[in-house]
N, C-alpha and C positions, 0 to 999 in steps of 0.2 A: 122270396120275394127275394132278398139279393143276387142271386143268382140270375133273376128276370131280369132284375136294372141290370147287372154287366153283363148279357148279354144285350140288352137295349143302347146299354152306353158302346157298345164293341158296335153292334150296327149304325148307331149314332156316328163315330167316330170315321166307322168304311166309307160312310157315305160321303160325312164333309171330307173325309181327303181323296174320296174320290172327284168330287165338284171341283169344278177350275172356280177359283178365288174369284171374286165380284172385284171389278174396274174402281178406280176410288170415283169415277162418277157417278155410279151404283151406290158405293158406302154416300156417298155425299146425301145424294135423292133418300134412302132410306133414312138414312138421319135427318132429315125434313119430312120425311111421310113420321117416323119414330115422335120427331115433335109435337109438330102440326094431331097427330093423333092425345094424344098427353095437352097440349092445350084446351082441345075438346073438351077430355073428358072430366079438366078439372074446371070447363065454363061450366058443363052439367052438373059436375056437384058442387056452386056457388047455390043453385036449387034450393040443396039443403040445409037443415041447421042442425047446429049443435054436434051432438054423437054419428049419426048419421051424415054428414058432411066430412067429418074427419076420416071416418074410414071409406067415403067415397074417393076425399084425395088421396087417401096412404093406398087402396088398391090402385088408382092411374100410378101415380107416381113407381106403386112396384110391377107394373106392367109394362113402365115404359126402362126401366132399367133391367129388365128381366130381356126384353127386344133387345137393346143393349147390348148387352151380355153376348146374348145369343147371333146377333149381325158380328159381333166380334171374333167370336166362333168358328162364324162360317170363313170371313174373311180370313183367321190365321189358325186353322186348326191345332191343336196343340194339348196335348194333355190338361197344363195353367187354363190355358183358354177355357176347357172344358171344366178341370174346376171352380173358379171363378163365375163362370153360369152355375154350377146347382150349386155353390154358395149365395149367391145374388136370388133363387130360387126360396131357397130356406129362410135370408134373410127378410125378404117379402112377406113370405107366409106367418114369419112371425112374426116382425110388425103388424101384420095385421091381426094376428089373433091376441095383442098385448093386447091393442084399441079394446077388442072387445071384449076383453075381461074387464077393463076400466068400468064397464057400465054396472059390474056384479059389486056385490058387497061384502065384504067380514070376509068367511070362509071360503064361499063359492067363489072368489075369486083369485084369492089363495092358492086355489087348487087350479083355477084357472091358469094363473101364469105359469106354477111350476109345470105342469100338461104343456104348454105349451115353452115350457124354458127344455125342457127335456126333446120334444119334437127334434129343438131347432137344434139340440147340443148332435142326434142324433143322426141328423142330414150334415150336421159337417163332419163328423165323420166316415158318415156315408158318402161324403163327396171328396173324399181325403184318401179311402180306398179305391171308390172309382180312379181316383186318376193313374193310377199304377197300370190299374187292367185296362184305359183308354190309351196310356202310353205305349205297350204292347199292343197294342192293336193296331196303333200307328205306326210306330214300328213294322210292325209284321209288314201294314201294308206297302211300304214303302218298299219296306225288302225284295216286297211279289213284283213291285209295279218298276225296280230298278234289276232283277234279274229279266224280266220279260222284255225292257228296254236292252237289256246286255246278248239274249237271244237273238232280238231283232236283226240289232246290230252284226253281229256275227254272221243270219242267217245273208245278210243284203253282202258283205264281205264277198261269202262263198257264189252266189251269183252270179258280183259284179269281176268274179277271178274265173268263174264257168262262161261266163262274155268272150272274159282275152283270151281265153284256149278257145273258144267259138272264131276266133275271126285270127288267127294261129294258122287255121285248118284254112286246106283250099276250096275253092267258095262252092262245089259241087256238097260237100263233107261239112259247110258253113252250115246251113240254113237247117239242117238235121240237127246237127250240136244247138244250134238258138230252137228252135221248138223242145228238145229235149231239155232246156236249161228252163226254161217256162212253164213247162209242165215241171219240176223237181219245186221250182220255185214258185208256184202260184200264189201260195199264200201272201206274196210282199203287197 
């Protein structure tokens, strides 16, 4: 399962690194949308009573926190932000589990809380381990992108040099030289 998570983390990190970061206006609109969704969810929770209301509110709070962490990761895809997102997900899940355990009595409550704590600790450890995987994925993605940009700059320089050589030729040979240069560097 952890291999599957590692592959998913790598895929997400690469996808986030390739996507253009959102503008400040987009981030502001997204924050407002998240806050509106949270307020709507809390309003729906007010219809409930007691334990159901507490669970509903915790669910709304957890979803808001996760969306904010996802927005931060999308805006700045770093290993730290990925780890923070994973921790926020774990904390939201843990808080919901703790509330669900509250309804139980005696030994069932102790077992439920112990299980929730174990799952939470495993999620925290997994977040720490995945941080390194994501950091490596983002680093290799940046290296590939930099090498591609460098190759593009070199090819552009070679094309420019070929055009200068063609300009130095007499007019009757210049057209053939320009056509040849365009064919060789058609990918630019």
